[in-house]
C-alpha positions as CSV (number, residue, x, y, z in Angstrom):
1,Q,0.0,0.0,0.0
2,V,1.1,3.5,-0.8
3,Q,-0.2,6.5,1.2
4,L,-0.1,9.9,-0.5
5,V,-0.5,13.2,1.2
6,E,-0.6,16.5,-0.8
7,S,0.4,19.9,0.6
8,G,1.1,23.4,-0.7
9,G,-2.3,24.5,-1.8
10,G,-3.7,27.8,-0.9
11,L,-5.1,31.1,-2.2
12,V,-3.1,33.0,-4.8
13,Q,-3.8,35.9,-7.1
14,A,-4.0,35.4,-10.9
15,G,-0.6,35.3,-12.4
16,G,1.0,34.0,-9.2
17,S,2.7,30.7,-8.4
18,L,2.3,27.7,-6.1
19,R,4.2,24.5,-5.6
20,L,2.3,21.4,-4.6
21,S,4.0,18.5,-3.0
22,C,2.9,14.9,-2.6
23,A,4.7,12.9,0.0
24,A,4.5,9.1,0.0
25,S,4.8,6.6,2.7
26,G,4.4,2.9,3.0
27,R,6.4,2.1,-0.1
28,T,9.0,3.7,-2.3
29,L,7.7,5.6,-5.2
30,R,10.5,4.5,-7.5
31,S,8.3,1.7,-8.9
32,Y,5.4,3.9,-9.7
33,S,4.4,6.3,-12.4
34,L,2.8,9.4,-10.9
35,G,0.3,11.9,-11.8
36,W,-1.6,15.1,-10.8
37,F,-5.3,15.5,-11.3
38,R,-7.8,18.2,-10.3
39,Q,-11.5,18.6,-9.8
40,A,-13.2,22.0,-9.9
41,P,-16.6,22.5,-8.3
42,G,-19.4,21.0,-10.4
43,K,-16.9,19.3,-12.8
44,E,-15.4,15.9,-13.2
45,R,-11.9,15.2,-12.2
46,E,-9.4,15.8,-15.0
47,F,-5.9,14.9,-15.8
48,V,-3.2,17.6,-15.2
49,A,0.2,16.0,-15.6
50,H,2.0,12.6,-15.5
51,I,5.6,11.6,-14.9
52,T,7.2,8.2,-15.6
53,M,9.0,6.1,-13.0
54,S,12.4,7.4,-13.9
55,G,11.2,11.0,-14.4
56,G,12.5,10.8,-18.0
57,F,9.1,11.6,-19.6
58,T,6.4,14.0,-18.7
59,Y,2.9,14.7,-20.1
60,Y,0.6,17.6,-19.6
61,A,-3.0,18.6,-20.3
62,D,-3.1,21.2,-23.0
63,S,-4.7,23.7,-20.5
64,V,-1.6,23.7,-18.3
65,K,1.2,23.1,-20.8
66,G,3.9,25.7,-20.5
67,R,2.7,26.9,-17.1
68,F,2.9,23.8,-14.9
69,T,5.9,21.5,-14.3
70,I,5.7,18.0,-12.8
71,S,8.8,16.6,-11.2
72,R,9.8,13.9,-8.7
73,D,12.5,13.3,-6.1
74,N,12.7,9.5,-5.6
75,A,15.2,9.9,-2.9
76,K,12.7,12.0,-0.9
77,N,9.7,9.9,-2.0
78,T,8.0,13.0,-3.1
79,L,6.2,14.3,-6.2
80,Y,5.9,18.0,-7.1
81,L,3.8,20.3,-9.2
82,Q,5.2,23.7,-9.9
83,M,2.3,26.0,-11.1
84,N,3.1,29.3,-12.6
85,S,1.0,32.0,-14.3
86,L,-2.0,30.7,-12.5
87,K,-5.5,31.5,-13.8
88,P,-8.9,31.6,-12.0
89,E,-9.8,28.5,-14.0
90,D,-7.1,26.6,-12.3
91,T,-9.1,26.7,-9.1
92,A,-9.7,23.2,-8.0
93,I,-8.8,20.4,-5.6
94,Y,-5.6,18.9,-6.7
95,Y,-4.9,15.2,-6.2
96,C,-1.7,13.2,-6.7
97,A,-2.0,9.6,-7.8
98,A,0.3,6.6,-8.3
99,K,0.2,3.5,-10.5
100,R,2.4,0.5,-11.2
101,V,1.2,-0.7,-14.6
102,G,-1.8,-0.3,-16.9
103,P,-3.9,2.8,-17.4
104,D,-5.6,3.1,-14.0
105,Y,-4.1,4.9,-11.0
106,N,-4.3,2.7,-7.9
107,Y,-3.5,5.1,-5.1
108,W,-4.8,8.6,-4.5
109,G,-4.1,11.4,-2.0
110,Q,-6.8,13.3,-0.2
111,G,-6.4,16.4,-2.2
112,T,-5.3,20.0,-1.6
113,Q,-7.3,23.1,-2.4
114,V,-5.9,25.6,-4.9
115,T,-7.9,28.9,-5.3
116,V,-6.9,31.5,-7.8
117,S,-8.5,34.9,-7.4
118,S,-9.0,37.3,-10.3
């Protein structure tokens, strides 16, 4: 079992930056691909970014490409999401997730709220 805990959310003005962290316990994250998702009020959860086990490849939703950067520190068992040039439409609860193989993420954090004011 992997336990994931997000932190770093908060209230920020449009154009500002936040850095989210996702700390893992229970097992090392080295064997997991990791992702960030978000869910805005009244909307379905959506994909934000993904990083492979080694960190060699990253993928982003078009809506965040060029503004967000996903990274991982396997030695610290931690996943990050650097968010720059934030927009009000980025307001959501952000979740980190982990998976071993296949398309489905097996482990999820509890989420951290990000609110961007205009």
